[in-house]
DRENGUPA-736146 format. One record per residue (C-alpha): x, y, z. Coordinates in steps of 0.05 Angstrom, whole numbers, plus 32768, in hexadecimal, padded with zeros to 4 digits. Layout:
BEGIN
+------+------+------+
!    X !    Y !    Z !
+------+------+------+
!    X !    Y !    Z !
...
+------+------+------+
***
This chain:
BEGIN
+------+------+------+
!    X !    Y !    Z !
+------+------+------+
! 7FFA ! 7FFF ! 8001 !
! 8013 ! 8044 ! 7FF0 !
! 8012 ! 8075 ! 8028 !
! 7FFA ! 80C0 ! 8027 !
! 8043 ! 80D7 ! 800B !
! 8042 ! 80B1 ! 7FD7 !
! 7FFF ! 80C3 ! 7FBA !
! 8004 ! 810C ! 7FB4 !
! 8035 ! 810B ! 7F7D !
! 8049 ! 8138 ! 7F45 !
! 8065 ! 813F ! 7EFC !
! 80A5 ! 8115 ! 7EFA !
! 80A5 ! 80F6 ! 7F3F !
! 80A2 ! 80B5 ! 7F58 !
! 80A2 ! 8098 ! 7F9C !
! 80D4 ! 8068 ! 7FB9 !
! 80C4 ! 8044 ! 8003 !
! 80FF ! 802A ! 8025 !
! 80EA ! 7FF3 ! 805D !
! 8126 ! 7FEB ! 8088 !
! 8114 ! 7FA9 ! 80B3 !
! 814D ! 7FAC ! 80EC !
! 8186 ! 7FD3 ! 80CA !
! 8192 ! 8010 ! 80F4 !
! 81BC ! 8046 ! 80D6 !
! 81AB ! 804C ! 8095 !
! 81AF ! 8089 ! 8066 !
! 819A ! 8091 ! 8019 !
! 81CE ! 80B1 ! 7FE9 !
! 81A2 ! 80C4 ! 7FA4 !
! 81C5 ! 80E0 ! 7F5C !
! 81AC ! 80E1 ! 7F1A !
! 81CC ! 80BF ! 7EEA !
! 81C6 ! 8103 ! 7EC1 !
! 81FA ! 8115 ! 7EF0 !
! 823F ! 810A ! 7ECC !
! 827A ! 80F4 ! 7EFA !
! 8255 ! 8117 ! 7F41 !
! 825A ! 80EF ! 7F79 !
! 820F ! 80D1 ! 7F9F !
! 81F5 ! 8103 ! 7FD0 !
! 81CA ! 80F3 ! 801A !
! 8189 ! 80F9 ! 8006 !
! 8169 ! 80D8 ! 8046 !
! 816C ! 80B8 ! 808C !
! 8150 ! 8073 ! 8086 !
! 811E ! 8061 ! 80BC !
! 8128 ! 8022 ! 80E4 !
! 80F2 ! 7FED ! 80E8 !
! 80C9 ! 801A ! 80C9 !
! 80B4 ! 802F ! 8077 !
! 80DB ! 807C ! 8062 !
! 80B1 ! 8095 ! 8024 !
! 80E7 ! 80BA ! 7FF4 !
! 80C6 ! 80ED ! 7FB5 !
! 80FB ! 80E5 ! 7F78 !
! 80FD ! 8105 ! 7F3A !
! 80F0 ! 80DB ! 7EF6 !
! 8111 ! 8104 ! 7EC2 !
! 8156 ! 80DE ! 7ECB !
! 8164 ! 8092 ! 7EDE !
! 817A ! 8096 ! 7F29 !
! 81BD ! 807C ! 7F57 !
! 81AA ! 8061 ! 7F9C !
! 81D4 ! 8050 ! 7FC2 !
! 81C3 ! 803C ! 800F !
! 81F1 ! 803B ! 8044 !
! 8202 ! 801E ! 808B !
! 8228 ! 8059 ! 80AD !
! 8245 ! 8020 ! 80D6 !
! 825B ! 7FE6 ! 80AE !
! 825B ! 800F ! 8073 !
! 8241 ! 7FD9 ! 804D !
! 8212 ! 7FFB ! 800F !
! 81DB ! 7FF3 ! 7FE3 !
! 81E9 ! 800C ! 7F9A !
! 81C6 ! 800D ! 7F64 !
! 81B0 ! 802D ! 7F24 !
! 8157 ! 8034 ! 7F19 !
! 812E ! 8057 ! 7EE1 !
! 80F0 ! 8069 ! 7F05 !
! 80AA ! 8076 ! 7EED !
! 807C ! 80B1 ! 7EF5 !
! 804B ! 80AE ! 7F2F !
! 806C ! 8063 ! 7F3E !
! 807C ! 804A ! 7F84 !
! 80B0 ! 801E ! 7F8C !
! 80CE ! 7FF3 ! 7FCC !
! 8109 ! 7FE4 ! 7FDF !
! 811A ! 7FB4 ! 801C !
! 815B ! 7FAE ! 8040 !
! 815E ! 7F7A ! 807A !
! 8183 ! 7F72 ! 80BC !
! 81BC ! 7F57 ! 809E !
! 81BB ! 7F97 ! 806C !
! 81A3 ! 7F68 ! 8031 !
! 8186 ! 7F94 ! 7FFE !
! 814A ! 7F81 ! 7FD2 !
! 813F ! 7F96 ! 7F85 !
! 810E ! 7FCF ! 7F7F !
! 80D1 ! 7FB9 ! 7F72 !
! 8096 ! 7FE3 ! 7F57 !
! 804E ! 7FD4 ! 7F85 !
! 802F ! 8013 ! 7F65 !
! 801B ! 8018 ! 7F14 !
! 8043 ! 805D ! 7EF1 !
! 8019 ! 808B ! 7ECB !
! 8027 ! 807B ! 7E81 !
! 8056 ! 80C3 ! 7E68 !
! 8041 ! 80CD ! 7E25 !
! 7FEE ! 80C1 ! 7E2D !
! 7FF2 ! 8110 ! 7E31 !
! 8002 ! 8114 ! 7DE5 !
! 7FC3 ! 80ED ! 7DD8 !
! 7F99 ! 812E ! 7DF7 !
! 7FCC ! 8154 ! 7DD1 !
! 7FBE ! 813C ! 7D88 !
! 7F72 ! 8142 ! 7DA3 !
! 7F8C ! 818F ! 7DA3 !
! 7FB3 ! 818F ! 7D60 !
! 7F9A ! 8164 ! 7D2B !
! 7F54 ! 8188 ! 7D2D !
! 7F77 ! 81D0 ! 7D2C !
! 7F9F ! 81BB ! 7CEF !
! 7F51 ! 81A8 ! 7CD3 !
! 7F3B ! 81DD ! 7CE0 !
! 7F71 ! 8205 ! 7CC1 !
! 7F74 ! 81DC ! 7C81 !
! 7F2C ! 81E1 ! 7C78 !
! 7F22 ! 822A ! 7C7B !
! 7F52 ! 8236 ! 7C4D !
! 7F33 ! 81FB ! 7C1E !
! 7EF1 ! 822B ! 7C2B !
! 7F16 ! 8267 ! 7C0F !
! 7F37 ! 8249 ! 7BDA !
! 7EE9 ! 823A ! 7BBF !
! 7ED0 ! 8273 ! 7BD2 !
! 7EA1 ! 8254 ! 7BF7 !
! 7EAA ! 827E ! 7C36 !
! 7E85 ! 82C2 ! 7C31 !
! 7EBA ! 8300 ! 7C22 !
! 7E9E ! 8320 ! 7C6C !
! 7EC3 ! 82E1 ! 7C88 !
! 7F03 ! 82E0 ! 7C60 !
! 7F45 ! 82ED ! 7C7E !
! 7F5E ! 8306 ! 7C40 !
! 7F6E ! 834A ! 7C37 !
! 7F74 ! 8379 ! 7BF1 !
! 7F9E ! 83A9 ! 7C12 !
! 7FE6 ! 83A6 ! 7C1F !
! 7FEC ! 83A5 ! 7C73 !
! 8036 ! 8397 ! 7C7F !
! 8053 ! 83B7 ! 7CAB !
! 8089 ! 83CA ! 7C8F !
! 80D8 ! 83D3 ! 7CA9 !
! 80DA ! 8402 ! 7CCE !
! 8124 ! 8418 ! 7CA5 !
! 8109 ! 8414 ! 7C61 !
! 80F6 ! 8457 ! 7C39 !
! 80CC ! 8437 ! 7C0E !
! 808B ! 83FF ! 7C07 !
! 80AA ! 83B3 ! 7BF6 !
! 808C ! 837C ! 7BF9 !
! 80C7 ! 8352 ! 7C0F !
! 80AA ! 8338 ! 7C54 !
! 80EC ! 8342 ! 7C96 !
! 80F3 ! 82FC ! 7CC2 !
! 8106 ! 82FC ! 7CFE !
! 8154 ! 8308 ! 7CEE !
! 8144 ! 8348 ! 7CD0 !
! 8154 ! 8329 ! 7C87 !
! 8120 ! 831C ! 7C4A !
! 8117 ! 82D4 ! 7C2C !
! 8104 ! 82ED ! 7BEE !
! 8132 ! 82C6 ! 7BB4 !
! 8127 ! 82FD ! 7B76 !
! 8120 ! 82F0 ! 7B34 !
! 8145 ! 82AC ! 7B46 !
! 813F ! 8260 ! 7B19 !
! 812F ! 822C ! 7B40 !
! 8145 ! 81F2 ! 7B1A !
! 812E ! 81AB ! 7B20 !
! 8172 ! 8182 ! 7B19 !
! 8154 ! 8177 ! 7AC7 !
! 8149 ! 81B9 ! 7AA1 !
! 8103 ! 81C8 ! 7AB9 !
! 80F9 ! 81F7 ! 7AF3 !
! 80E0 ! 81F7 ! 7B38 !
! 80B9 ! 8238 ! 7B41 !
! 80B0 ! 8248 ! 7B84 !
! 806D ! 8263 ! 7B92 !
! 8057 ! 82A1 ! 7B9A !
! 8038 ! 82BD ! 7BD5 !
! 7FEF ! 82DF ! 7BCE !
! 7FE3 ! 8319 ! 7B9E !
! 7FEE ! 8355 ! 7BBA !
! 7FE1 ! 839D ! 7B94 !
! 802A ! 83A8 ! 7B8D !
! 8043 ! 8381 ! 7B54 !
! 8089 ! 8357 ! 7B64 !
! 80AD ! 8328 ! 7B42 !
! 80C9 ! 8305 ! 7B80 !
! 80C0 ! 82BE ! 7B99 !
! 80BD ! 82AE ! 7BE4 !
! 80ED ! 826C ! 7BED !
! 80A9 ! 8244 ! 7C10 !
! 80DE ! 820E ! 7C2F !
! 810D ! 8248 ! 7C54 !
! 80CD ! 826A ! 7C75 !
! 80AC ! 8222 ! 7C80 !
! 80EC ! 820E ! 7CA7 !
! 80EA ! 824F ! 7CC6 !
! 80AB ! 8240 ! 7CE1 !
! 80B7 ! 8201 ! 7CF7 !
! 80E8 ! 8220 ! 7D28 !
! 80C3 ! 8257 ! 7D40 !
! 8088 ! 8221 ! 7D55 !
! 80B7 ! 81F8 ! 7D7D !
! 80D7 ! 8234 ! 7D9F !
! 8096 ! 824B ! 7DB9 !
! 8085 ! 820B ! 7DCD !
! 80C8 ! 81F5 ! 7DEC !
! 80C5 ! 823C ! 7E18 !
! 807E ! 8234 ! 7E26 !
! 808F ! 81F5 ! 7E46 !
! 808A ! 81C1 ! 7E24 !
! 805A ! 8197 ! 7E4B !
! 808D ! 81A2 ! 7E83 !
! 80AF ! 8158 ! 7E56 !
! 80FB ! 814E ! 7E5D !
! 8108 ! 8143 ! 7E18 !
! 80EE ! 8188 ! 7E14 !
! 811C ! 81AC ! 7E37 !
! 815B ! 81C1 ! 7E28 !
! 8199 ! 818B ! 7E42 !
! 81B5 ! 819F ! 7E81 !
! 81FE ! 819D ! 7E61 !
! 8214 ! 816A ! 7E36 !
! 81EC ! 8150 ! 7E09 !
! 81A6 ! 815D ! 7DDF !
! 8163 ! 815F ! 7DDA !
! 8138 ! 8175 ! 7DAB !
! 8131 ! 81BC ! 7DD0 !
! 817F ! 81C9 ! 7DBB !
! 816B ! 81C1 ! 7D74 !
! 813F ! 81FF ! 7D66 !
! 816B ! 823A ! 7D6F !
! 81A0 ! 8217 ! 7D43 !
! 816E ! 8215 ! 7D11 !
! 8154 ! 8258 ! 7D16 !
! 8196 ! 8272 ! 7D12 !
! 81A0 ! 8241 ! 7CCC !
! 815F ! 825C ! 7CB5 !
! 8177 ! 82B4 ! 7CBB !
! 81BD ! 8292 ! 7C9C !
! 8198 ! 8286 ! 7C5E !
! 817A ! 82C1 ! 7C62 !
! 81AF ! 82F4 ! 7C60 !
! 81CA ! 82CE ! 7C27 !
! 8191 ! 82D9 ! 7C06 !
! 816E ! 8316 ! 7C14 !
! 81C3 ! 8338 ! 7C17 !
! 81C3 ! 831F ! 7BCA !
! 8189 ! 8341 ! 7BBA !
! 818E ! 8381 ! 7BD6 !
! 81D3 ! 837F ! 7BB0 !
! 81B4 ! 8373 ! 7B70 !
! 818D ! 83AC ! 7B75 !
! 81CB ! 83D8 ! 7B79 !
! 81C2 ! 83F0 ! 7BBE !
! 820C ! 840E ! 7BDC !
! 8222 ! 83DB ! 7C0D !
! 8223 ! 8416 ! 7C37 !
! 81D1 ! 841D ! 7C39 !
! 81CD ! 83CB ! 7C3D !
! 8209 ! 83C9 ! 7C79 !
! 81D3 ! 840C ! 7C9B !
! 81A1 ! 83D8 ! 7C99 !
! 81C6 ! 83A8 ! 7CBB !
! 81DE ! 83CB ! 7CF4 !
! 8195 ! 83DB ! 7D06 !
! 817C ! 83A5 ! 7CF8 !
! 81B1 ! 838B ! 7D2F !
! 81A8 ! 83C4 ! 7D5D !
! 8152 ! 83BA ! 7D56 !
! 815B ! 8367 ! 7D6F !
! 8182 ! 837C ! 7D9F !
! 8156 ! 83B7 ! 7DC4 !
! 8123 ! 8386 ! 7DB0 !
! 8146 ! 834E ! 7DDD !
! 8157 ! 837F ! 7E1E !
! 8115 ! 8397 ! 7E1B !
! 80F1 ! 8357 ! 7E18 !
! 8122 ! 8343 ! 7E54 !
! 810D ! 837C ! 7E83 !
! 80BD ! 8359 ! 7E77 !
! 80CA ! 832C ! 7EB8 !
! 810F ! 834E ! 7ED3 !
! 8116 ! 839C ! 7ED2 !
! 8143 ! 8399 ! 7F0F !
! 8180 ! 83AC ! 7EFD !
! 81A3 ! 8396 ! 7F2D !
! 819B ! 8351 ! 7F0E !
! 8188 ! 835E ! 7ECF !
! 819B ! 832F ! 7E8E !
! 81B9 ! 834A ! 7E56 !
! 81B9 ! 8311 ! 7E2F !
! 818A ! 82F2 ! 7E0B !
! 8176 ! 82D4 ! 7DCA !
! 8165 ! 8303 ! 7DA3 !
! 81A5 ! 831E ! 7DBF !
! 81CC ! 82EC ! 7DA1 !
! 81A8 ! 82EB ! 7D5F !
! 81BB ! 8338 ! 7D59 !
! 8200 ! 832B ! 7D5E !
! 8204 ! 82EC ! 7D29 !
! 81E5 ! 8310 ! 7D01 !
! 8204 ! 834E ! 7D01 !
! 824C ! 8328 ! 7CF4 !
! 822A ! 82F5 ! 7CBD !
! 820B ! 832E ! 7C9E !
! 8247 ! 8363 ! 7C9A !
! 8278 ! 832D ! 7C8A !
! 823C ! 8326 ! 7C4B !
! 8238 ! 8373 ! 7C46 !
! 827E ! 837B ! 7C34 !
! 8296 ! 833E ! 7C07 !
! 825D ! 831A ! 7BEE !
! 8258 ! 8335 ! 7B96 !
! 8216 ! 8349 ! 7B78 !
! 8212 ! 830D ! 7B4D !
! 8229 ! 82CC ! 7B5A !
! 8270 ! 82AB ! 7B44 !
! 8289 ! 8295 ! 7B04 !
! 82C4 ! 8279 ! 7AE1 !
! 82A8 ! 8251 ! 7AAF !
! 82E0 ! 821B ! 7AC1 !
! 82D8 ! 81D3 ! 7AE6 !
! 82D5 ! 8202 ! 7B2B !
! 8298 ! 821D ! 7B19 !
! 8281 ! 81DC ! 7B41 !
! 8297 ! 81FD ! 7B89 !
! 8291 ! 8244 ! 7B77 !
! 8264 ! 824E ! 7BAD !
! 82A8 ! 823F ! 7BDC !
! 82C7 ! 8264 ! 7BB3 !
! 8299 ! 829A ! 7BB3 !
! 82A2 ! 829B ! 7C07 !
! 82E0 ! 828E ! 7C14 !
! 82EF ! 82CF ! 7C31 !
! 82BC ! 82CC ! 7C5E !
! 82C7 ! 8285 ! 7C6A !
! 830E ! 829D ! 7C85 !
! 82EA ! 82C9 ! 7CBD !
! 82BE ! 8298 ! 7CD1 !
! 82F7 ! 8267 ! 7CDB !
! 831B ! 8299 ! 7CFE !
! 82E5 ! 82A7 ! 7D27 !
! 82E5 ! 825F ! 7D44 !
! 8330 ! 825D ! 7D46 !
! 8321 ! 8294 ! 7D74 !
! 82FA ! 8278 ! 7DA4 !
! 8315 ! 822F ! 7DAF !
! 835C ! 8257 ! 7DBA !
! 8338 ! 8279 ! 7DE8 !
! 830D ! 8240 ! 7E0A !
! 8343 ! 820A ! 7E11 !
! 8382 ! 823D ! 7E23 !
! 835C ! 8276 ! 7E53 !
! 8374 ! 826E ! 7E92 !
! 833F ! 8271 ! 7EC4 !
! 834E ! 827C ! 7F0A !
! 8342 ! 8235 ! 7F2D !
! 832D ! 8210 ! 7EF1 !
! 8358 ! 81E9 ! 7EC5 !
! 836D ! 81F5 ! 7E7E !
! 8335 ! 81E8 ! 7E47 !
! 8300 ! 81CE ! 7E78 !
! 82BE ! 81C9 ! 7E5D !
! 8296 ! 81A6 ! 7E90 !
! 825A ! 81C3 ! 7EBE !
! 828B ! 81CA ! 7F02 !
! 8254 ! 81C5 ! 7F3C !
! 8253 ! 817A ! 7F58 !
! 8271 ! 8160 ! 7F11 !
! 82AD ! 8131 ! 7F0D !
! 82AB ! 812A ! 7F61 !
! 829E ! 817F ! 7F68 !
! 82EE ! 8186 ! 7F56 !
! 82D8 ! 81C0 ! 7F2D !
! 829B ! 81DD ! 7F4D !
! 82AC ! 822A ! 7F38 !
! 82BD ! 821D ! 7EF5 !
! 8278 ! 8211 ! 7ED7 !
! 8284 ! 821A ! 7E86 !
! 82CF ! 822A ! 7E8A !
! 82EC ! 8264 ! 7E60 !
! 82A5 ! 8270 ! 7E4F !
! 827F ! 8277 ! 7E8B !
! 82BE ! 829E ! 7EA6 !
! 82B5 ! 82CE ! 7E75 !
! 826B ! 82E2 ! 7E85 !
! 827D ! 82E8 ! 7EC8 !
! 82B8 ! 8314 ! 7EC0 !
! 828A ! 8345 ! 7E94 !
! 8241 ! 8338 ! 7EB0 !
! 823E ! 8317 ! 7EF5 !
! 8218 ! 82E2 ! 7F12 !
! 81E7 ! 8300 ! 7F19 !
! 81DA ! 832C ! 7ED7 !
! 81DC ! 82DF ! 7EB8 !
! 81A9 ! 82A3 ! 7EB0 !
! 81AB ! 826F ! 7EE3 !
! 81BE ! 823C ! 7EB1 !
! 819C ! 81E9 ! 7E9F !
! 81D3 ! 81C8 ! 7EBB !
! 81BE ! 81F1 ! 7F01 !
! 818B ! 81B9 ! 7F1C !
! 81B5 ! 8183 ! 7F13 !
! 8201 ! 8198 ! 7F10 !
! 81E6 ! 81CC ! 7F52 !
! 8218 ! 81F7 ! 7F1C !
! 822C ! 8247 ! 7F1D !
! 81FF ! 826C ! 7EEB !
! 8205 ! 8263 ! 7EA1 !
! 81F4 ! 8289 ! 7E68 !
! 81EC ! 8263 ! 7E2D !
! 81E5 ! 82A4 ! 7E08 !
! 822C ! 82B5 ! 7E1C !
! 826C ! 82DB ! 7DFA !
! 8291 ! 82AC ! 7DE9 !
! 8257 ! 827E ! 7DCA !
! 8244 ! 82B0 ! 7D99 !
! 8285 ! 82A4 ! 7D76 !
! 826F ! 8256 ! 7D5E !
! 8224 ! 8273 ! 7D54 !
! 823D ! 8299 ! 7D17 !
! 8261 ! 8256 ! 7CFD !
! 821C ! 8237 ! 7CFC !
! 81FD ! 8279 ! 7CEC !
! 822E ! 8278 ! 7CAB !
! 8218 ! 8234 ! 7CA0 !
! 81D2 ! 8248 ! 7C8B !
! 81EA ! 8282 ! 7C63 !
! 821B ! 825A ! 7C34 !
! 81DC ! 8226 ! 7C2C !
! 81B9 ! 8268 ! 7C18 !
! 81F2 ! 826E ! 7BE3 !
! 81F4 ! 822F ! 7BC6 !
! 81AB ! 824A ! 7BB5 !
! 81CA ! 8288 ! 7B95 !
! 8209 ! 8262 ! 7B68 !
! 81E1 ! 8227 ! 7B4F !
! 81A9 ! 8220 ! 7B28 !
! 818A ! 81DC ! 7B2C !
! 816E ! 81B6 ! 7B64 !
! 81A0 ! 817D ! 7B66 !
! 81DC ! 81AB ! 7B5F !
! 81B9 ! 81C7 ! 7BA3 !
! 81A6 ! 817F ! 7BC4 !
! 81E8 ! 8165 ! 7BBF !
! 8208 ! 81A2 ! 7BDC !
! 81E2 ! 81A5 ! 7C17 !
! 81DF ! 8152 ! 7C1C !
! 8233 ! 8156 ! 7C1F !
! 8227 ! 818C ! 7C55 !
! 81FA ! 8165 ! 7C79 !
! 822C ! 8128 ! 7C79 !
! 826A ! 8157 ! 7C88 !
! 824E ! 817C ! 7CC5 !
! 8232 ! 8141 ! 7CDF !
! 826E ! 8118 ! 7CDC !
! 829B ! 8155 ! 7CF3 !
! 8274 ! 8156 ! 7D36 !
! 8269 ! 810E ! 7D44 !
! 82AF ! 810A ! 7D3C !
! 82BF ! 8148 ! 7D6D !
! 8294 ! 8123 ! 7DA4 !
! 82A1 ! 80E1 ! 7D91 !
! 825A ! 80D0 ! 7D7C !
! 8246 ! 80E0 ! 7DCC !
! 8227 ! 80FE ! 7DFC !
! 8264 ! 8103 ! 7E33 !
! 82A1 ! 80F2 ! 7E0B !
! 82C8 ! 8114 ! 7DD1 !
! 82F8 ! 813F ! 7DD2 !
! 82C5 ! 817A ! 7DC8 !
! 8280 ! 8162 ! 7DE6 !
! 823A ! 8173 ! 7DC8 !
! 8223 ! 81B4 ! 7DF2 !
! 81ED ! 81E8 ! 7DEC !
! 81FF ! 8215 ! 7E28 !
! 824A ! 8216 ! 7E0A !
! 8230 ! 8220 ! 7DBB !
! 826B ! 81EA ! 7DBA !
! 828F ! 81E5 ! 7D75 !
! 8274 ! 8193 ! 7D74 !
! 8225 ! 81B9 ! 7D84 !
! 822F ! 81E8 ! 7D49 !
! 8245 ! 81B0 ! 7D13 !
! 8208 ! 817C ! 7D2A !
! 81CB ! 81AD ! 7D25 !
! 81E8 ! 81CB ! 7CEB !
! 81E7 ! 8189 ! 7CCA !
! 81A9 ! 8182 ! 7CE6 !
! 818D ! 81BB ! 7CC4 !
! 81A7 ! 81AF ! 7C81 !
! 8183 ! 8166 ! 7C89 !
! 8148 ! 8191 ! 7C9D !
! 814A ! 81BE ! 7C5B !
! 8158 ! 818A ! 7C2F !
! 811A ! 8161 ! 7C3F !
! 80EA ! 81A7 ! 7C3C !
! 8116 ! 81BF ! 7BFD !
! 80FF ! 8182 ! 7BDA !
! 80BA ! 8178 ! 7BF4 !
! 80A0 ! 81C5 ! 7BE8 !
! 80CF ! 81E2 ! 7BB1 !
! 80E6 ! 81A1 ! 7B7F !
! 80AA ! 816C ! 7B8D !
! 8071 ! 81A2 ! 7BA2 !
! 804F ! 816E ! 7BC7 !
! 8041 ! 81A0 ! 7C08 !
! 803C ! 81E8 ! 7C02 !
! 8067 ! 81F7 ! 7C48 !
! 8015 ! 820C ! 7C67 !
! 800B ! 821B ! 7CA2 !
! 8054 ! 821E ! 7CB6 !
! 806C ! 824F ! 7C7E !
! 8037 ! 8284 ! 7C89 !
! 8044 ! 8279 ! 7CD7 !
! 8092 ! 8288 ! 7CC5 !
! 8088 ! 82CF ! 7CA6 !
! 807F ! 82E9 ! 7CE2 !
! 80AC ! 82C3 ! 7D1E !
! 80BD ! 830C ! 7D3D !
! 8073 ! 830E ! 7D51 !
! 8073 ! 82C6 ! 7D6B !
! 80B6 ! 82CB ! 7D90 !
! 80A3 ! 8311 ! 7DB6 !
! 805C ! 8303 ! 7DC0 !
! 8059 ! 82BC ! 7DE7 !
! 8096 ! 82D9 ! 7E0F !
! 806D ! 8315 ! 7E26 !
! 8034 ! 82F9 ! 7E30 !
! 804A ! 82B7 ! 7E4E !
! 8022 ! 82B3 ! 7E8E !
! 7FEB ! 82CD ! 7E78 !
! 7FA0 ! 82B6 ! 7E62 !
! 7F85 ! 82A3 ! 7E2A !
! 7FC0 ! 8281 ! 7E20 !
! 7FD5 ! 8264 ! 7E6A !
! 7FBF ! 8256 ! 7EA5 !
! 7FC9 ! 8239 ! 7EF2 !
! 7FC4 ! 81F2 ! 7EDE !
! 7F8E ! 81CB ! 7F08 !
! 7FA9 ! 818D ! 7F08 !
! 7FF8 ! 818C ! 7F16 !
! 8000 ! 8148 ! 7F1A !
! 8014 ! 812E ! 7ECB !
! 8026 ! 814D ! 7E95 !
! 7FE4 ! 814F ! 7E6F !
! 7FC7 ! 8195 ! 7E7E !
! 8009 ! 81B2 ! 7E7D !
! 8013 ! 818C ! 7E36 !
! 7FCC ! 81A2 ! 7E1E !
! 7FD6 ! 81F2 ! 7E33 !
! 801A ! 81F3 ! 7E15 !
! 8001 ! 81D2 ! 7DD2 !
! 7FC6 ! 8208 ! 7DDB !
! 7FEA ! 823E ! 7DE4 !
! 8017 ! 8231 ! 7DA6 !
! 7FDF ! 8225 ! 7D74 !
! 7FC3 ! 8263 ! 7D95 !
! 7FF9 ! 8287 ! 7D7B !
! 8006 ! 825E ! 7D3D !
! 7FB6 ! 827E ! 7D31 !
! 7FC6 ! 82CB ! 7D3B !
! 8002 ! 82BF ! 7D0B !
! 7FD8 ! 8299 ! 7CD6 !
! 7F98 ! 82D3 ! 7CDC !
! 7FDC ! 830C ! 7CD9 !
! 7FF0 ! 82E8 ! 7CA1 !
! 7FB1 ! 82E9 ! 7C7A !
! 7FAE ! 8330 ! 7C8B !
! 7FF4 ! 833F ! 7C68 !
! 8000 ! 835B ! 7CAD !
! 804B ! 834C ! 7CB9 !
! 807C ! 835C ! 7CFF !
! 80B9 ! 8373 ! 7CE7 !
! 80FE ! 838F ! 7D00 !
+------+------+------+
***
C-alpha cells in the first residue's frame, strides 16, 4: 500500500519506499546519471524498523546507494523510475538489499500527446478547410481575410514602398529574377505571393519561409514550456535535444536570407555604403528590441540581463551581413573553366578566410586563456562535475569572460545549475558569438549555392556534400558520443562540434523541403510558409504575453503533463492563427 506521502505526486515524480528491518544507521545517497562524473550526495537517513518515503525526479536515471555508517557496507544500484510509480526497496538486518520493485503502476508518459493531437489535428483541418473555401469563392467576401489594399508595415529604414517582406533577421528572402532549374532544361517556378496592386517580378523561396516557420513554431512551443517534457528542454550541459536544434536552424535560415537579400540589393545598383547603413540600422533595431524584451520581466538594473537571443542575432547578423556587403559581387562568378564547379567557394573565399580566423580566435581563447583556479582548456560545467574538482570553473574561458564583463548577477542562471549546481552561465555569451557566426555563414553559403547554380541537381549535390562533411567533422570532434571527444557537443558553449552538427542538420532539412516544395511541388509549405513571414511578431508576442490569458493560465491539475502540454499547444496554435490572419491581411511586422 502506498502511504499518503506517495499519493500527492507531481509530474516527473515517483516515490521510493525504503523498508529497513533491524538495519540501523542507514543513509541513502543518490545522484542522477545525467550528472557526469559527480559524487553521490546524501539524500535521507533511513528509519530503522520502519518505512521511509522519498520522492524522486523521474527525468533521468538515478544512482542510489544505501550505506551503513558503522559497518561501511553499501547497496549501490542504477534505476530508472517512471512517473507516478511507487517503488519498494527492502533492507534486512544483515544489510542484504533486495531489488527495487514497483508496487504501484506508473502513469503513461506519452498519453498527453493523444489529447494534444485532438487539438492540433482539428486546427490543421480548419486551416485547410478555410483555404479551400476561399479558393473556391464559397465564402462570402465579407468573411474573407484577403485584402485588396497593401497593408504592409514597411521597413522603418526604407525610403520607398517595397513588397520585399523582411524577416526576423532583418533580411529579404526574395530572389529577384532567379531561374530555379530542375536538373533538366525545364525550370522550377517558385510560386509568387498573393497578387497585390504593386507589380513585382520577384519570387519568394517558399521552402525557406517554410523552414523559418517550422523553426519559429518550435521555438514558441519550447519557450512556452513544451509541456514540461525533458526532451523539449535544452540539454543541461553536454549532449543535444530537439530544443537545441531550433536556434541554430533559425540562424542558418538567416544566413541564407542574407546572401539572397544582399545580392538583390547589389544587383539593383544600390551603393554599398547604403547597404551597410541598412545592416547597421537593422542590427541596432534587433539589439534594442532584445534589451527592451529582457526588461519586461526584470527592469532592476542590479540584476538586469543584457544578453539574449535577439542580441545574439543582432551581432551575428551584423558580422555576416558586413562581410557580404564588403566582398559580395553583384553578379555570379564565372570563369568558363573547370573551376566553375566550385565557383561558390571561389566567390566566397575571402569571407570564409575571415570566418575561419574568427573560429581560430575562439579556439585559441577557449583552450589557452589562463582562467584563475581552472585548468587550461576546461569545457566542463563546474559545480559537482568531476567530483567537484573545479567548482567555480563553469564554462571555462567562455564563462570566465562573461562573468568578468557582466558579473554573475547579470547572467542567465544556466541549464546546468539544476543538475550540476553550477555557477550562472549565459548561452548567449561573448565568446560563443564567434562559433555562432560560423553557423550563420553555413547558411550564407547555402544561399550562395542558389545564386551561383541554375539547376536543382547542381544545388542538391552541393548541399548534400555540405551535409555529410559537416556531420562527419562534428562527429569526429565529439567522438560521436555525448561526453567524450576533443570538443563535446554543447549548446551552452556553442561548441564547434555543436555548430557543425546543427549546421549539417539544417542543410538536410532544407534539402528535403526544397525538393518537396520547389522541385516536386508536392506541397506549398502552408501554413508554415505564411507563419514564417511574421516571425518577429511571434517571437516578441509570445515573450511579452507569456503568462497572460487567453494563451496561458494557472494549471488546475499539476500532477501530470496533460494540462501543460495542451496549454502550450493551444498557445502556440493561437499565435500561429494570429500570424496567419496577419498574412491574409498583408500585414507584416518587420525590422
